[in-house]
C-alpha positions as CSV (number, residue, x, y, z in Angstrom):
1,M,-8.2,-11.9,-19.6
2,G,-5.6,-9.5,-21.0
3,A,-2.0,-9.7,-22.2
4,A,-0.7,-6.2,-21.5
5,L,1.7,-7.5,-18.8
6,K,2.6,-10.8,-20.5
7,G,6.2,-11.6,-19.8
8,S,6.3,-9.5,-16.7
9,T,6.6,-10.5,-13.1
10,A,5.2,-8.5,-10.2
11,L,6.2,-8.7,-6.5
12,V,3.5,-7.5,-4.1
13,T,4.2,-7.1,-0.4
14,G,1.1,-7.3,1.8
15,G,-0.4,-9.4,-1.0
16,G,-2.4,-11.7,1.2
17,S,-5.4,-9.5,1.6
18,G,-6.9,-6.1,0.9
19,I,-5.3,-3.7,-1.5
20,G,-2.3,-5.9,-2.1
21,L,-4.4,-8.8,-3.1
22,G,-6.5,-6.6,-5.3
23,A,-3.4,-5.4,-7.1
24,A,-2.1,-9.0,-7.5
25,K,-5.4,-10.0,-9.1
26,A,-5.2,-7.1,-11.6
27,F,-1.6,-8.1,-12.6
28,A,-2.6,-11.8,-13.0
29,V,-5.6,-10.9,-15.1
30,D,-3.3,-9.0,-17.5
31,G,-0.9,-11.8,-17.9
32,A,1.9,-11.2,-15.3
33,S,3.4,-13.8,-13.0
34,V,2.9,-12.7,-9.4
35,L,4.7,-13.3,-6.1
36,I,2.7,-12.3,-3.1
37,V,4.5,-11.9,0.3
38,G,3.3,-11.3,3.8
39,R,3.6,-12.4,7.4
40,S,0.6,-14.7,7.5
41,Q,0.9,-17.9,5.6
42,D,-2.7,-18.7,6.1
43,K,-3.7,-15.4,4.4
44,L,-1.2,-16.1,1.6
45,D,-2.6,-19.6,1.1
46,A,-6.2,-18.2,0.9
47,A,-5.1,-15.5,-1.5
48,L,-3.4,-18.1,-3.8
49,E,-6.7,-19.9,-4.1
50,E,-8.3,-16.7,-5.5
51,L,-5.3,-15.9,-7.7
52,S,-4.7,-19.2,-9.3
53,P,-7.8,-19.2,-11.6
54,L,-6.7,-15.8,-13.0
55,V,-3.3,-16.9,-14.3
56,H,-2.9,-17.6,-18.0
57,D,-0.5,-17.7,-20.9
58,G,2.3,-19.5,-19.1
59,A,2.4,-17.1,-16.1
60,S,2.4,-18.3,-12.5
61,V,1.5,-17.2,-9.0
62,S,3.4,-18.0,-5.8
63,S,3.8,-16.8,-2.2
64,L,6.5,-16.4,0.3
65,S,6.2,-15.7,4.0
66,T,8.1,-12.5,4.5
67,D,8.6,-9.9,7.2
68,V,9.2,-6.7,5.2
69,T,11.1,-5.1,8.1
70,E,13.9,-7.6,7.8
71,E,16.3,-6.8,5.0
72,S,17.4,-10.3,4.4
73,Q,13.8,-11.5,4.0
74,V,13.1,-8.7,1.5
75,E,16.2,-9.7,-0.5
76,A,15.0,-13.3,-0.5
77,A,11.6,-12.2,-1.8
78,V,13.1,-10.3,-4.6
79,A,15.3,-13.2,-5.5
80,A,12.2,-15.6,-5.4
81,A,10.3,-13.2,-7.7
82,G,13.2,-13.4,-10.2
83,E,12.7,-17.2,-10.4
84,L,9.1,-16.9,-11.7
85,P,8.3,-17.0,-15.4
86,G,8.8,-13.6,-16.9
87,K,11.0,-10.7,-15.9
88,L,10.7,-8.9,-12.6
89,S,9.6,-5.4,-13.7
90,I,6.9,-4.5,-11.1
91,A,7.0,-4.2,-7.4
92,V,4.2,-3.0,-5.2
93,A,4.9,-2.1,-1.5
94,S,1.5,-2.6,0.1
95,A,2.4,-3.9,3.5
96,G,1.6,-1.5,6.3
97,D,0.6,-1.1,9.9
98,G,-1.0,1.6,12.0
99,T,-2.4,2.6,15.4
100,I,-5.1,4.9,16.7
101,G,-4.4,7.2,19.7
102,P,-3.1,10.6,20.7
103,I,0.6,11.5,20.5
104,V,0.7,11.8,24.3
105,G,-0.6,8.3,24.7
106,T,1.6,6.7,22.1
107,S,4.3,4.4,23.3
108,V,7.7,4.2,21.8
109,E,7.1,0.6,20.9
110,E,3.9,1.6,19.0
111,W,5.8,4.4,17.2
112,D,8.6,2.2,16.2
113,R,6.4,-0.7,15.0
114,V,4.4,1.6,12.7
115,Q,7.5,3.3,11.3
116,S,9.2,-0.1,10.8
117,V,6.4,-1.7,8.8
118,S,4.9,1.3,7.0
119,L,8.1,3.2,6.1
120,R,11.1,0.9,6.6
121,G,9.3,-1.9,4.7
122,V,8.6,0.3,1.7
123,F,12.2,1.5,1.7
124,L,13.6,-2.0,1.7
125,T,11.2,-3.0,-1.0
126,F,12.1,-0.1,-3.2
127,K,15.8,-0.6,-2.5
128,H,16.1,-4.2,-3.4
129,A,13.3,-4.5,-6.0
130,G,14.4,-1.3,-7.6
131,A,17.9,-2.6,-8.1
132,A,16.6,-5.8,-9.6
133,I,14.2,-4.1,-11.9
134,A,16.9,-1.7,-13.1
135,A,19.1,-4.7,-13.8
136,N,16.3,-6.2,-15.8
137,G,16.0,-3.1,-18.0
138,G,13.5,-1.1,-16.1
139,G,9.9,-1.1,-14.8
140,A,7.8,0.4,-12.1
141,L,7.7,0.7,-8.3
142,V,4.4,1.5,-6.6
143,A,3.9,2.3,-2.9
144,V,0.6,2.1,-1.2
145,S,0.6,5.2,0.9
146,S,-2.5,6.9,2.4
147,L,-4.6,10.0,2.5
148,A,-2.9,10.3,5.9
149,G,0.3,11.2,4.0
150,L,-1.4,14.3,2.6
151,L,-3.8,15.4,5.4
152,T,-3.5,15.3,9.1
153,H,-5.6,12.5,10.6
154,R,-6.0,13.5,14.3
155,F,-5.0,10.6,16.6
156,M,-3.1,8.7,14.0
157,G,0.2,10.5,14.5
158,P,2.7,7.6,13.9
159,Y,0.7,6.5,10.7
160,N,0.6,10.1,9.4
161,V,4.3,10.5,9.8
162,A,5.1,7.1,8.2
163,K,2.9,7.8,5.2
164,A,4.3,11.3,4.6
165,G,7.7,9.6,4.6
166,V,6.5,7.1,2.0
167,D,5.4,10.0,-0.2
168,M,8.8,11.6,-0.1
169,L,10.5,8.2,-0.6
170,V,8.4,7.9,-3.8
171,R,9.5,11.2,-5.1
172,T,13.1,10.8,-4.2
173,T,13.3,7.3,-5.8
174,A,11.6,8.6,-8.9
175,D,14.2,11.4,-9.1
176,E,17.1,9.1,-8.7
177,M,16.1,6.1,-10.7
178,G,14.5,7.5,-13.8
179,A,17.9,7.4,-15.5
180,V,18.0,3.6,-15.2
181,G,14.5,3.0,-16.4
182,V,12.7,2.7,-13.1
183,R,9.6,4.7,-12.4
184,A,8.3,5.2,-8.8
185,N,4.8,6.3,-8.0
186,G,2.4,6.0,-5.0
187,V,-1.3,5.8,-4.4
188,N,-2.9,7.6,-1.4
189,P,-6.2,5.8,-0.6
190,G,-8.8,7.2,1.6
191,I,-11.1,4.9,3.6
192,I,-11.3,1.7,1.6
193,R,-13.5,-1.3,2.5
194,T,-10.9,-3.7,3.9
195,D,-10.6,-5.8,7.0
196,L,-8.2,-3.2,8.4
197,V,-10.9,-0.5,8.6
198,A,-13.8,-2.7,9.5
199,M,-14.3,-0.8,12.7
200,V,-15.2,2.3,10.6
201,T,-18.7,2.2,9.3
202,E,-20.8,4.8,7.4
203,D,-22.8,5.3,10.6
204,S,-19.9,5.8,12.9
205,G,-18.7,9.3,13.8
206,T,-15.5,8.7,11.8
207,G,-17.5,7.4,8.8
208,K,-19.9,10.3,8.8
209,S,-17.1,12.9,9.0
210,Y,-15.3,11.2,6.1
211,L,-18.4,11.1,3.9
212,R,-19.3,14.7,4.8
213,N,-15.9,15.8,3.6
214,S,-15.8,13.8,0.4
215,P,-17.1,15.2,-2.9
216,V,-17.7,11.7,-4.0
217,S,-19.6,10.7,-0.9
218,R,-18.8,7.0,-0.4
219,F,-16.2,4.6,0.9
220,G,-13.7,3.3,-1.6
221,E,-13.5,-0.3,-2.8
222,V,-10.3,-2.4,-3.2
223,D,-10.8,-2.4,-7.0
224,D,-10.7,1.4,-7.0
225,V,-7.2,1.3,-5.7
226,A,-6.1,-1.8,-7.6
227,A,-7.0,-0.2,-10.9
228,A,-4.8,2.8,-10.1
229,I,-1.9,0.6,-9.1
230,R,-2.3,-1.5,-12.3
231,F,-2.2,1.7,-14.3
232,L,0.9,3.1,-12.6
233,A,2.7,-0.2,-12.9
234,G,1.9,-0.8,-16.6
235,P,3.1,0.6,-19.9
236,E,0.1,3.0,-20.1
237,S,1.9,5.2,-17.5
238,S,5.4,5.1,-19.0
239,F,5.7,8.9,-18.8
240,I,4.5,9.2,-15.2
241,T,6.9,9.1,-12.3
242,G,7.1,10.8,-8.9
243,V,3.3,11.0,-8.5
244,N,1.4,10.4,-5.2
245,L,-2.1,9.9,-6.5
246,P,-5.1,10.3,-4.1
247,I,-7.7,7.6,-4.4
248,D,-10.2,9.1,-2.0
249,G,-13.2,10.5,-3.8
250,G,-11.8,14.0,-3.4
251,H,-11.4,13.9,0.3
252,H,-7.9,15.4,0.1
253,L,-9.6,18.7,-1.0
254,R,-11.0,19.1,2.5
255,R,-9.9,17.7,5.9
256,G,-9.0,14.3,7.2
257,P,-11.5,12.0,8.9
258,D,-12.2,12.5,12.6
259,Y,-11.1,9.6,14.8
260,S,-12.0,11.4,18.1
261,E,-14.9,9.1,18.8
262,I,-12.7,6.0,18.7
263,T,-9.9,7.8,20.6
264,A,-12.1,9.0,23.4
265,A,-13.3,5.4,24.0
266,M,-9.8,3.9,24.0
267,Y,-7.9,6.6,25.9
268,S,-10.4,8.3,28.2
269,E,-7.9,8.2,31.1
270,V,-5.0,9.6,29.2
271,V,-6.4,12.3,26.9
272,D,-7.5,15.7,28.0
273,P,-11.1,16.0,26.9
274,R,-10.4,19.4,25.3
275,I,-8.1,17.7,22.7
276,V,-10.8,15.2,21.7
277,E,-13.5,17.8,21.6
278,S,-11.6,20.5,19.6
């Protein structure tokens, strides 16, 4: 157990599982109080069971069911984080959503859903947590973006656009808020072993294309990303802001993973075969 974050409070959206939970654990281990938020109370309850043994030195962990697309709920989450022991100085926007399919087969409802969670949710978190952190004397905002914000991922159009927007939001926020002591950075994970990408295995067409185009030829682990978030949120990175950091084994040096195999199976009646095979 460490004490580098003792006296700090961290708000983590999407904290019930995956990368968000990994980041919450890293904060708790280093002495911070943590509020995890998400839409599934069952996931939040299970996450608290994992987090509680990590808390020490008077810190605490708590959860709040929150829809990050609703501004009033994000405001309530920021207020709740402010009630925990310590000072709210860290916020991680990890909640996100995605879809697989061609642009020509994407419904307006799918498009809006992905933009709402993956971009609007980050904006609302940065807006309200950023203001609170500034009022507390400064700290750090971290967005969980994606390799899809840096490279085109064929057949993931709505997600690509949302994550590219997150990357620009990070840079804009960093530029605006540095003067009030708030840093903003993002991480851009590649394929990470979480429930969200369970359909992609090393033996699948998508998995093989990813590994073939990665200098460090493996899938990432949650801890790989959590360690980077912890660094960007902590005092060790006090002179770093406006960075979108790939956590992808070097995959950004080449081309994005190929989701044509999955798309062909899901949209065979919609997509021109020439698009999938190109």
